[in-house]
N, CA, C and O atoms as a Maestro MAE file, in Angstrom:
{
 s_m_m2io_version
 :::
 2.0.0
}

f_m_ct {
 s_m_title
 :::
 protein
 m_atom[212] {
  # First column is atom index #
  i_m_mmod_type
  r_m_x_coord
  r_m_y_coord
  r_m_z_coord
  i_m_residue_number
  s_m_chain_name
  s_m_pdb_residue_name
  s_m_pdb_atom_name
  i_m_atomic_number
  :::
  1 25 -68.214 -25.270 46.074 1 A "MET " " N  " 7
  2 3 -66.990 -24.799 46.673 1 A "MET " " CA " 6
  3 2 -65.778 -25.165 45.812 1 A "MET " " C  " 6
  4 15 -64.827 -24.391 45.702 1 A "MET " " O  " 8
  5 25 -65.822 -26.335 45.213 2 A "SER " " N  " 7
  6 3 -64.686 -26.732 44.368 2 A "SER " " CA " 6
  7 2 -64.561 -25.817 43.148 2 A "SER " " C  " 6
  8 15 -63.453 -25.561 42.677 2 A "SER " " O  " 8
  9 25 -65.692 -25.325 42.637 3 A "ASP " " N  " 7
  10 3 -65.633 -24.372 41.523 3 A "ASP " " CA " 6
  11 2 -64.890 -23.102 41.925 3 A "ASP " " C  " 6
  12 15 -64.093 -22.579 41.146 3 A "ASP " " O  " 8
  13 25 -65.142 -22.607 43.124 4 A "LEU " " N  " 7
  14 3 -64.466 -21.401 43.590 4 A "LEU " " CA " 6
  15 2 -62.957 -21.618 43.706 4 A "LEU " " C  " 6
  16 15 -62.168 -20.734 43.373 4 A "LEU " " O  " 8
  17 25 -62.571 -22.779 44.174 5 A "ILE " " N  " 7
  18 3 -61.150 -23.090 44.299 5 A "ILE " " CA " 6
  19 2 -60.491 -23.138 42.926 5 A "ILE " " C  " 6
  20 15 -59.401 -22.597 42.740 5 A "ILE " " O  " 8
  21 25 -61.138 -23.772 41.981 6 A "VAL " " N  " 7
  22 3 -60.582 -23.878 40.623 6 A "VAL " " CA " 6
  23 2 -60.478 -22.502 39.974 6 A "VAL " " C  " 6
  24 15 -59.455 -22.180 39.369 6 A "VAL " " O  " 8
  25 25 -61.516 -21.693 40.092 7 A "PHE " " N  " 7
  26 3 -61.499 -20.372 39.464 7 A "PHE " " CA " 6
  27 2 -60.479 -19.453 40.124 7 A "PHE " " C  " 6
  28 15 -59.876 -18.620 39.447 7 A "PHE " " O  " 8
  29 25 -60.275 -19.587 41.427 8 A "ARG " " N  " 7
  30 3 -59.249 -18.802 42.116 8 A "ARG " " CA " 6
  31 2 -57.861 -19.217 41.632 8 A "ARG " " C  " 6
  32 15 -56.976 -18.375 41.486 8 A "ARG " " O  " 8
  33 25 -57.675 -20.482 41.389 9 A "GLY " " N  " 7
  34 3 -56.408 -20.949 40.833 9 A "GLY " " CA " 6
  35 2 -56.155 -20.387 39.445 9 A "GLY " " C  " 6
  36 15 -55.038 -19.976 39.131 9 A "GLY " " O  " 8
  37 25 -57.175 -20.369 38.625 10 A "LEU " " N  " 7
  38 3 -57.042 -19.780 37.282 10 A "LEU " " CA " 6
  39 2 -56.732 -18.289 37.366 10 A "LEU " " C  " 6
  40 15 -55.950 -17.766 36.573 10 A "LEU " " O  " 8
  41 25 -57.337 -17.621 38.313 11 A "GLN " " N  " 7
  42 3 -57.080 -16.200 38.494 11 A "GLN " " CA " 6
  43 2 -55.621 -15.970 38.887 11 A "GLN " " C  " 6
  44 15 -54.990 -15.028 38.407 11 A "GLN " " O  " 8
  45 25 -55.090 -16.816 39.747 12 A "GLY " " N  " 7
  46 3 -53.694 -16.700 40.149 12 A "GLY " " CA " 6
  47 2 -52.734 -16.932 39.004 12 A "GLY " " C  " 6
  48 15 -51.715 -16.251 38.894 12 A "GLY " " O  " 8
  49 25 -53.053 -17.886 38.155 13 A "ILE " " N  " 7
  50 3 -52.212 -18.141 36.982 13 A "ILE " " CA " 6
  51 2 -52.224 -16.932 36.055 13 A "ILE " " C  " 6
  52 15 -51.182 -16.542 35.529 13 A "ILE " " O  " 8
  53 25 -53.390 -16.342 35.855 14 A "GLY " " N  " 7
  54 3 -53.496 -15.149 35.007 14 A "GLY " " CA " 6
  55 2 -52.714 -13.977 35.564 14 A "GLY " " C  " 6
  56 15 -52.050 -13.261 34.814 14 A "GLY " " O  " 8
  57 25 -52.786 -13.771 36.878 15 A "ALA " " N  " 7
  58 3 -52.052 -12.671 37.498 15 A "ALA " " CA " 6
  59 2 -50.553 -12.898 37.387 15 A "ALA " " C  " 6
  60 15 -49.801 -11.952 37.149 15 A "ALA " " O  " 8
  61 25 -50.109 -14.132 37.555 16 A "GLY " " N  " 7
  62 3 -48.689 -14.436 37.410 16 A "GLY " " CA " 6
  63 2 -48.188 -14.182 36.000 16 A "GLY " " C  " 6
  64 15 -47.066 -13.715 35.801 16 A "GLY " " O  " 8
  65 25 -49.019 -14.492 35.035 17 A "THR " " N  " 7
  66 3 -48.660 -14.238 33.639 17 A "THR " " CA " 6
  67 2 -48.550 -12.753 33.370 17 A "THR " " C  " 6
  68 15 -47.625 -12.317 32.684 17 A "THR " " O  " 8
  69 25 -49.477 -11.964 33.898 18 A "LEU " " N  " 7
  70 3 -49.426 -10.514 33.698 18 A "LEU " " CA " 6
  71 2 -48.177 -9.906 34.332 18 A "LEU " " C  " 6
  72 15 -47.579 -8.994 33.762 18 A "LEU " " O  " 8
  73 25 -47.780 -10.398 35.497 19 A "MET " " N  " 7
  74 3 -46.576 -9.876 36.142 19 A "MET " " CA " 6
  75 2 -45.343 -10.177 35.304 19 A "MET " " C  " 6
  76 15 -44.465 -9.325 35.161 19 A "MET " " O  " 8
  77 25 -45.272 -11.375 34.751 20 A "ALA " " N  " 7
  78 3 -44.127 -11.727 33.909 20 A "ALA " " CA " 6
  79 2 -44.082 -10.869 32.649 20 A "ALA " " C  " 6
  80 15 -43.007 -10.462 32.210 20 A "ALA " " O  " 8
  81 25 -45.229 -10.600 32.078 21 A "ILE " " N  " 7
  82 3 -45.282 -9.747 30.883 21 A "ILE " " CA " 6
  83 2 -44.861 -8.328 31.218 21 A "ILE " " C  " 6
  84 15 -44.144 -7.697 30.440 21 A "ILE " " O  " 8
  85 25 -45.299 -7.809 32.378 22 A "ALA " " N  " 7
  86 3 -44.925 -6.453 32.785 22 A "ALA " " CA " 6
  87 2 -43.413 -6.335 32.971 22 A "ALA " " C  " 6
  88 15 -42.810 -5.349 32.546 22 A "ALA " " O  " 8
  89 25 -42.807 -7.321 33.594 23 A "ILE " " N  " 7
  90 3 -41.359 -7.297 33.792 23 A "ILE " " CA " 6
  91 2 -40.634 -7.349 32.448 23 A "ILE " " C  " 6
  92 15 -39.629 -6.664 32.258 23 A "ILE " " O  " 8
  93 25 -41.133 -8.151 31.524 24 A "THR " " N  " 7
  94 3 -40.522 -8.252 30.199 24 A "THR " " CA " 6
  95 2 -40.635 -6.940 29.434 24 A "THR " " C  " 6
  96 15 -39.681 -6.521 28.779 24 A "THR " " O  " 8
  97 25 -41.786 -6.290 29.511 25 A "ILE " " N  " 7
  98 3 -41.979 -5.013 28.812 25 A "ILE " " CA " 6
  99 2 -41.045 -3.953 29.376 25 A "ILE " " C  " 6
  100 15 -40.441 -3.198 28.613 25 A "ILE " " O  " 8
  101 25 -40.915 -3.881 30.696 26 A "ILE " " N  " 7
  102 3 -39.987 -2.919 31.299 26 A "ILE " " CA " 6
  103 2 -38.569 -3.188 30.818 26 A "ILE " " C  " 6
  104 15 -37.826 -2.256 30.512 26 A "ILE " " O  " 8
  105 25 -38.197 -4.448 30.752 27 A "GLY " " N  " 7
  106 3 -36.858 -4.790 30.282 27 A "GLY " " CA " 6
  107 2 -36.620 -4.431 28.829 27 A "GLY " " C  " 6
  108 15 -35.500 -4.082 28.454 27 A "GLY " " O  " 8
  109 25 -37.652 -4.511 28.007 28 A "ASP " " N  " 7
  110 3 -37.497 -4.193 26.584 28 A "ASP " " CA " 6
  111 2 -37.501 -2.686 26.317 28 A "ASP " " C  " 6
  112 15 -36.780 -2.211 25.440 28 A "ASP " " O  " 8
  113 25 -38.299 -1.945 27.058 29 A "ILE " " N  " 7
  114 3 -38.465 -0.519 26.780 29 A "ILE " " CA " 6
  115 2 -37.331 0.314 27.357 29 A "ILE " " C  " 6
  116 15 -36.811 1.206 26.686 29 A "ILE " " O  " 8
  117 25 -36.949 0.031 28.589 30 A "MET " " N  " 7
  118 3 -35.980 0.863 29.290 30 A "MET " " CA " 6
  119 2 -34.547 0.468 28.934 30 A "MET " " C  " 6
  120 15 -34.241 -0.716 28.789 30 A "MET " " O  " 8
  121 25 -33.670 1.472 28.794 31 A "PRO " " N  " 7
  122 3 -32.251 1.139 28.627 31 A "PRO " " CA " 6
  123 2 -31.684 0.573 29.931 31 A "PRO " " C  " 6
  124 15 -32.255 0.789 31.001 31 A "PRO " " O  " 8
  125 25 -30.595 -0.130 29.847 32 A "GLY " " N  " 7
  126 3 -30.033 -0.832 30.989 32 A "GLY " " CA " 6
  127 2 -29.723 0.034 32.191 32 A "GLY " " C  " 6
  128 15 -29.953 -0.391 33.323 32 A "GLY " " O  " 8
  129 25 -29.202 1.251 31.980 33 A "GLU " " N  " 7
  130 3 -28.795 2.086 33.107 33 A "GLU " " CA " 6
  131 2 -29.972 2.716 33.847 33 A "GLU " " C  " 6
  132 15 -29.806 3.164 34.981 33 A "GLU " " O  " 8
  133 25 -31.152 2.761 33.239 34 A "THR " " N  " 7
  134 3 -32.318 3.355 33.914 34 A "THR " " CA " 6
  135 2 -33.401 2.325 34.222 34 A "THR " " C  " 6
  136 15 -34.486 2.693 34.672 34 A "THR " " O  " 8
  137 25 -33.132 1.071 33.994 35 A "ARG " " N  " 7
  138 3 -34.132 0.023 34.157 35 A "ARG " " CA " 6
  139 2 -34.439 -0.286 35.622 35 A "ARG " " C  " 6
  140 15 -35.542 -0.741 35.924 35 A "ARG " " O  " 8
  141 25 -33.518 -0.060 36.520 36 A "GLY " " N  " 7
  142 3 -33.676 -0.472 37.906 36 A "GLY " " CA " 6
  143 2 -34.817 0.204 38.638 36 A "GLY " " C  " 6
  144 15 -35.539 -0.451 39.390 36 A "GLY " " O  " 8
  145 25 -34.995 1.509 38.435 37 A "LYS " " N  " 7
  146 3 -36.012 2.237 39.194 37 A "LYS " " CA " 6
  147 2 -37.430 1.784 38.847 37 A "LYS " " C  " 6
  148 15 -38.170 1.434 39.766 37 A "LYS " " O  " 8
  149 25 -37.858 1.767 37.580 38 A "PRO " " N  " 7
  150 3 -39.220 1.275 37.294 38 A "PRO " " CA " 6
  151 2 -39.423 -0.185 37.671 38 A "PRO " " C  " 6
  152 15 -40.518 -0.575 38.076 38 A "PRO " " O  " 8
  153 25 -38.381 -0.988 37.543 39 A "SER " " N  " 7
  154 3 -38.495 -2.389 37.909 39 A "SER " " CA " 6
  155 2 -38.705 -2.537 39.409 39 A "SER " " C  " 6
  156 15 -39.466 -3.400 39.845 39 A "SER " " O  " 8
  157 25 -38.040 -1.707 40.199 40 A "SER " " N  " 7
  158 3 -38.230 -1.776 41.653 40 A "SER " " CA " 6
  159 2 -39.612 -1.284 42.042 40 A "SER " " C  " 6
  160 15 -40.195 -1.798 42.997 40 A "SER " " O  " 8
  161 25 -40.160 -0.295 41.324 41 A "TRP " " N  " 7
  162 3 -41.524 0.177 41.611 41 A "TRP " " CA " 6
  163 2 -42.518 -0.951 41.388 41 A "TRP " " C  " 6
  164 15 -43.422 -1.167 42.195 41 A "TRP " " O  " 8
  165 25 -42.342 -1.663 40.289 42 A "GLU " " N  " 7
  166 3 -43.273 -2.754 39.958 42 A "GLU " " CA " 6
  167 2 -43.184 -3.871 40.993 42 A "GLU " " C  " 6
  168 15 -44.209 -4.407 41.413 42 A "GLU " " O  " 8
  169 25 -41.986 -4.220 41.400 43 A "ARG " " N  " 7
  170 3 -41.824 -5.287 42.394 43 A "ARG " " CA " 6
  171 2 -42.349 -4.859 43.765 43 A "ARG " " C  " 6
  172 15 -42.889 -5.678 44.508 43 A "ARG " " O  " 8
  173 25 -42.189 -3.570 44.101 44 A "ARG " " N  " 7
  174 3 -42.699 -3.069 45.377 44 A "ARG " " CA " 6
  175 2 -44.216 -3.171 45.418 44 A "ARG " " C  " 6
  176 15 -44.781 -3.561 46.440 44 A "ARG " " O  " 8
  177 25 -44.881 -2.827 44.325 45 A "GLU " " N  " 7
  178 3 -46.343 -2.918 44.286 45 A "GLU " " CA " 6
  179 2 -46.802 -4.370 44.361 45 A "GLU " " C  " 6
  180 15 -47.830 -4.673 44.967 45 A "GLU " " O  " 8
  181 25 -46.037 -5.263 43.743 46 A "CYS " " N  " 7
  182 3 -46.373 -6.678 43.824 46 A "CYS " " CA " 6
  183 2 -46.299 -7.159 45.267 46 A "CYS " " C  " 6
  184 15 -47.166 -7.909 45.716 46 A "CYS " " O  " 8
  185 25 -45.274 -6.735 45.995 47 A "CYS " " N  " 7
  186 3 -45.136 -7.136 47.404 47 A "CYS " " CA " 6
  187 2 -46.255 -6.557 48.248 47 A "CYS " " C  " 6
  188 15 -46.749 -7.224 49.157 47 A "CYS " " O  " 8
  189 25 -46.661 -5.336 47.967 48 A "ARG " " N  " 7
  190 3 -47.773 -4.729 48.711 48 A "ARG " " CA " 6
  191 2 -49.058 -5.511 48.504 48 A "ARG " " C  " 6
  192 15 -49.836 -5.693 49.440 48 A "ARG " " O  " 8
  193 25 -49.284 -5.972 47.287 49 A "GLN " " N  " 7
  194 3 -50.492 -6.740 47.011 49 A "GLN " " CA " 6
  195 2 -50.484 -8.069 47.754 49 A "GLN " " C  " 6
  196 15 -51.525 -8.521 48.231 49 A "GLN " " O  " 8
  197 25 -49.324 -8.691 47.854 50 A "HIS " " N  " 7
  198 3 -49.232 -9.983 48.547 50 A "HIS " " CA " 6
  199 2 -49.440 -9.824 50.041 50 A "HIS " " C  " 6
  200 15 -49.971 -10.727 50.689 50 A "HIS " " O  " 8
  201 25 -49.028 -8.685 50.604 51 A "ARG " " N  " 7
  202 3 -49.211 -8.470 52.036 51 A "ARG " " CA " 6
  203 2 -50.671 -8.258 52.395 51 A "ARG " " C  " 6
  204 15 -51.078 -8.549 53.520 51 A "ARG " " O  " 8
  205 25 -51.469 -7.753 51.455 52 A "ARG " " N  " 7
  206 3 -52.883 -7.513 51.724 52 A "ARG " " CA " 6
  207 2 -53.691 -8.799 51.826 52 A "ARG " " C  " 6
  208 15 -54.736 -8.837 52.476 52 A "ARG " " O  " 8
  209 25 -53.208 -9.833 51.192 53 A "ILE " " N  " 7
  210 3 -53.969 -11.097 51.165 53 A "ILE " " CA " 6
  211 2 -53.884 -11.810 52.475 53 A "ILE " " C  " 6
  212 15 -54.462 -12.885 52.631 53 A "ILE " " O  " 8
  :::
 }
 m_bond[211] {
  # First column is bond index #
  i_m_from
  i_m_to
  i_m_order
  :::
  1 1 2 1
  2 2 3 1
  3 3 4 2
  4 3 5 1
  5 5 6 1
  6 6 7 1
  7 7 8 2
  8 7 9 1
  9 9 10 1
  10 10 11 1
  11 11 12 2
  12 11 13 1
  13 13 14 1
  14 14 15 1
  15 15 16 2
  16 15 17 1
  17 17 18 1
  18 18 19 1
  19 19 20 2
  20 19 21 1
  21 21 22 1
  22 22 23 1
  23 23 24 2
  24 23 25 1
  25 25 26 1
  26 26 27 1
  27 27 28 2
  28 27 29 1
  29 29 30 1
  30 30 31 1
  31 31 32 2
  32 31 33 1
  33 33 34 1
  34 34 35 1
  35 35 36 2
  36 35 37 1
  37 37 38 1
  38 38 39 1
  39 39 40 2
  40 39 41 1
  41 41 42 1
  42 42 43 1
  43 43 44 2
  44 43 45 1
  45 45 46 1
  46 46 47 1
  47 47 48 2
  48 47 49 1
  49 49 50 1
  50 50 51 1
  51 51 52 2
  52 51 53 1
  53 53 54 1
  54 54 55 1
  55 55 56 2
  56 55 57 1
  57 57 58 1
  58 58 59 1
  59 59 60 2
  60 59 61 1
  61 61 62 1
  62 62 63 1
  63 63 64 2
  64 63 65 1
  65 65 66 1
  66 66 67 1
  67 67 68 2
  68 67 69 1
  69 69 70 1
  70 70 71 1
  71 71 72 2
  72 71 73 1
  73 73 74 1
  74 74 75 1
  75 75 76 2
  76 75 77 1
  77 77 78 1
  78 78 79 1
  79 79 80 2
  80 79 81 1
  81 81 82 1
  82 82 83 1
  83 83 84 2
  84 83 85 1
  85 85 86 1
  86 86 87 1
  87 87 88 2
  88 87 89 1
  89 89 90 1
  90 90 91 1
  91 91 92 2
  92 91 93 1
  93 93 94 1
  94 94 95 1
  95 95 96 2
  96 95 97 1
  97 97 98 1
  98 98 99 1
  99 99 100 2
  100 99 101 1
  101 101 102 1
  102 102 103 1
  103 103 104 2
  104 103 105 1
  105 105 106 1
  106 106 107 1
  107 107 108 2
  108 107 109 1
  109 109 110 1
  110 110 111 1
  111 111 112 2
  112 111 113 1
  113 113 114 1
  114 114 115 1
  115 115 116 2
  116 115 117 1
  117 117 118 1
  118 118 119 1
  119 119 120 2
  120 119 121 1
  121 121 122 1
  122 122 123 1
  123 123 124 2
  124 123 125 1
  125 125 126 1
  126 126 127 1
  127 127 128 2
  128 127 129 1
  129 129 130 1
  130 130 131 1
  131 131 132 2
  132 131 133 1
  133 133 134 1
  134 134 135 1
  135 135 136 2
  136 135 137 1
  137 137 138 1
  138 138 139 1
  139 139 140 2
  140 139 141 1
  141 141 142 1
  142 142 143 1
  143 143 144 2
  144 143 145 1
  145 145 146 1
  146 146 147 1
  147 147 148 2
  148 147 149 1
  149 149 150 1
  150 150 151 1
  151 151 152 2
  152 151 153 1
  153 153 154 1
  154 154 155 1
  155 155 156 2
  156 155 157 1
  157 157 158 1
  158 158 159 1
  159 159 160 2
  160 159 161 1
  161 161 162 1
  162 162 163 1
  163 163 164 2
  164 163 165 1
  165 165 166 1
  166 166 167 1
  167 167 168 2
  168 167 169 1
  169 169 170 1
  170 170 171 1
  171 171 172 2
  172 171 173 1
  173 173 174 1
  174 174 175 1
  175 175 176 2
  176 175 177 1
  177 177 178 1
  178 178 179 1
  179 179 180 2
  180 179 181 1
  181 181 182 1
  182 182 183 1
  183 183 184 2
  184 183 185 1
  185 185 186 1
  186 186 187 1
  187 187 188 2
  188 187 189 1
  189 189 190 1
  190 190 191 1
  191 191 192 2
  192 191 193 1
  193 193 194 1
  194 194 195 1
  195 195 196 2
  196 195 197 1
  197 197 198 1
  198 198 199 1
  199 199 200 2
  200 199 201 1
  201 201 202 1
  202 202 203 1
  203 203 204 2
  204 203 205 1
  205 205 206 1
  206 206 207 1
  207 207 208 2
  208 207 209 1
  209 209 210 1
  210 210 211 1
  211 211 212 2
  :::
 }
}
């Protein structure tokens, strides 16, 4: 059981890293005046995933 807890923690760290990278990529690719819409889509999907848990 302790192995499952540790591996779930590692999975959470990996998912958090991917979210930070996605936000950074959106910030680098999109110009400032159009950045809000894709950024809100990404954050909305993140919130939907958290509600499912």
